[in-house]
C-alpha positions in Angstrom: -16.7 -17.8 14.0 -13.3 -19.4 13.3 -11.3 -19.6 10.1 -11.7 -23.3 10.0 -15.6 -22.9 9.6 -15.2 -21.1 6.3 -12.1 -22.2 4.6 -11.9 -24.6 1.7 -10.1 -27.7 2.5 -6.9 -29.0 1.0 -8.7 -31.1 -1.7 -10.6 -28.1 -2.9 -7.6 -25.7 -3.0 -5.4 -24.9 -5.9 -1.8 -24.7 -5.0 1.7 -24.8 -6.7 4.7 -27.0 -5.8 8.0 -25.3 -5.1 9.5 -27.3 -8.0 6.7 -26.5 -10.5 7.9 -24.2 -13.3 6.6 -20.7 -13.7 5.0 -21.9 -17.0 3.0 -24.5 -15.1 1.9 -22.1 -12.5 0.8 -19.6 -15.2 -1.2 -22.4 -17.0 -2.9 -23.3 -13.6 -3.7 -19.6 -13.0 -5.1 -19.2 -16.5 -7.0 -22.5 -16.5 -8.7 -21.8 -13.1 -9.1 -18.1 -13.8 -7.3 -17.0 -10.6 -4.7 -14.5 -9.7 -2.6 -16.2 -7.1 -2.0 -19.6 -5.3 0.0 -20.6 -2.3 3.4 -22.3 -2.9 3.9 -25.6 -1.0 7.0 -27.8 -0.3 5.2 -31.2 0.2 2.6 -30.0 2.6 4.5 -27.0 4.1 3.6 -23.5 3.1 6.4 -21.6 1.7 4.6 -18.4 0.3 2.4 -16.9 -2.4 2.7 -16.5 -6.0 0.7 -14.5 -8.5 0.7 -13.5 -12.2 2.0 -10.1 -11.1 4.9 -11.6 -9.2 5.8 -13.8 -12.2 5.7 -10.9 -14.6 7.8 -8.7 -12.2 10.3 -11.5 -11.7 10.7 -11.9 -15.4 11.4 -8.3 -16.1 14.0 -8.1 -13.1 15.8 -11.4 -13.8 15.5 -12.5 -17.4 18.4 -10.5 -18.9 18.6 -11.7 -22.5 16.6 -14.8 -21.9 13.5 -15.2 -23.7 10.2 -15.4 -21.9 9.5 -19.0 -22.8 12.9 -20.2 -21.6 12.5 -18.1 -18.4 9.1 -19.5 -17.6 10.3 -23.0 -18.2 13.5 -22.8 -16.2 12.4 -20.7 -13.2 10.6 -22.6 -10.3 7.7 -21.4 -8.2 9.9 -21.7 -5.1 12.4 -19.2 -6.6 9.7 -16.7 -7.2 7.4 -17.2 -4.3 7.1 -14.5 -1.6 5.0 -13.3 1.2 5.9 -16.2 3.5 3.9 -14.7 6.3 0.7 -14.3 4.2 -1.1 -17.1 6.2 -3.3 -17.5 9.1 -4.0 -20.5 11.5 -7.3 -22.4 11.3 -8.0 -21.5 14.9 -7.9 -17.8 14.3 -11.2 -15.8 14.3 -12.8 -14.9 11.1 -12.1 -11.1 11.6 -8.4 -11.6 11.4 -8.7 -12.4 7.6 -10.0 -9.0 6.8 -6.8 -6.9 6.8 -4.9 -9.5 4.9 -6.9 -9.4 1.6 -5.2 -6.2 0.2 -2.7 -8.0 -1.8 -4.2 -11.2 -2.7 -7.7 -12.6 -3.4 -6.7 -15.8 -1.4 -5.3 -16.5 2.0 -3.5 -19.8 3.1 -4.6 -21.4 6.2 -1.9 -23.4 8.1 -1.4 -25.1 11.5 1.2 -24.2 14.0 3.9 -25.9 11.9 2.9 -24.2 8.7 1.3 -27.4 7.4 -1.1 -26.3 4.7 -4.7 -26.7 5.8 -6.7 -25.1 3.1 -7.7 -21.6 1.7 -9.8 -18.6 2.5 -10.9 -16.6 -0.5 -12.1 -13.0 -0.7 -15.4 -14.4 -2.0 -15.7 -16.5 1.2 -15.5 -13.3 3.3 -17.9 -11.5 1.2 -20.4 -14.4 1.6 -20.0 -14.1 5.4 -20.8 -10.4 5.3 -23.7 -11.1 3.3 -24.8 -13.5 5.8 -24.2 -11.2 8.6 -26.4 -8.4 6.9 -29.1 -11.0 6.0 -28.5 -10.0 2.1 -30.2 -13.2 0.8 -33.4 -12.9 2.8 -36.0 -10.3 2.2 -37.1 -8.1 5.1 -37.3 -4.6 6.5 -34.0 -2.9 7.1 -34.0 -0.2 9.7 -30.9 2.1 10.3 -30.8 4.2 13.5 -28.5 5.7 15.9 -28.2 5.4 19.6 -26.4 7.2 22.2 -23.1 5.4 23.4 -24.4 4.3 26.9 -24.5 1.3 29.0 -27.6 -0.9 28.4 -28.8 0.5 25.0 -28.4 -2.8 23.2 -30.3 -4.5 26.1 -33.1 -1.9 25.7 -33.3 -2.6 22.1 -33.6 -6.3 22.6 -36.4 -5.6 25.1 -38.3 -3.7 22.4 -37.7 -6.3 19.7 -39.1 -8.9 22.2 -42.1 -6.9 23.2 -43.1 -6.3 19.5 -42.4 -10.0 18.6 -40.0 -9.1 15.8 -38.2 -11.8 14.0 -34.6 -10.6 13.6 -32.7 -11.5 10.3 -29.6 -9.5 11.2 -28.3 -6.9 13.6 -24.9 -5.0 13.1 -23.4 -2.0 15.0 -20.9 0.4 13.7 -18.4 3.2 15.2 -16.8 1.3 17.9 -14.9 4.4 19.0 -15.2 7.2 21.5 -18.0 8.9 19.4 -21.2 9.8 21.3 -23.5 7.9 18.9 -23.4 4.4 17.5 -25.1 3.5 14.2 -27.1 0.3 14.3 -28.6 -1.6 11.3 -31.4 -4.0 12.2 -33.2 -6.3 9.6 -36.4 -7.9 10.7 -39.0 -10.0 8.9 -41.8 -8.0 7.4 -45.1 -7.7 9.4 -47.9 -5.2 10.0 -46.4 -3.5 13.1 -43.3 -1.9 11.6 -44.7 1.7 12.0 -45.5 1.1 15.7 -42.1 -0.6 16.3 -40.2 2.3 14.8 -42.1 4.8 16.7 -41.3 2.9 20.0 -37.7 3.1 19.0 -37.9 6.8 18.6 -39.7 7.3 21.8 -37.0 5.3 23.6 -34.2 7.6 22.3 -33.2 5.7 19.0 -33.1 8.1 16.0 -34.4 6.5 13.0 -32.2 7.2 9.8 -34.0 5.0 7.2 -36.7 2.2 7.0 -36.5 0.2 3.7 -37.7 -2.9 2.4 -34.9 -4.9 0.9 
């Protein structure tokens, strides 16, 4: 999955112009109930701006100037930062994950830093919900497997033999550990007990079986 498949396009994205006053930016953030937006010079991404950055800038630079005057006289371009807080639309979805520690939105640009749209933290959460089949009821089976060649293939054979309809499949512990955790969600049917017993006989250790 690529970033471009989950991003919000330009016409659905909230942004600030470099020449907009901080007062205008704050009004936008309050009106849309958001914490941060990309700052653009025309269509070129110049950085991010947030409420926290605006407040910090005021306390550092306002001197004796009142808040109203400071917000009116200071532009978004003067306050923007995090110029590298962006990702290209051709990047894979996973690359977005480490970048959401500071902001709830991430700018998407092309190779020339032309703004293409946004990826939000909410968009990422939705993708995880989809990966785990959260919105579809079924049977969630958590189990472990020894880390050896062909184990996922063997799991696939068992799923096929028992005619299970898979909602989602996720694995964890991509390290040098000897066991890998696997979470499988399948549609509910009347052979769950036989299916799980077959998994155990084949060397998979069942941790939990839940209807979710």
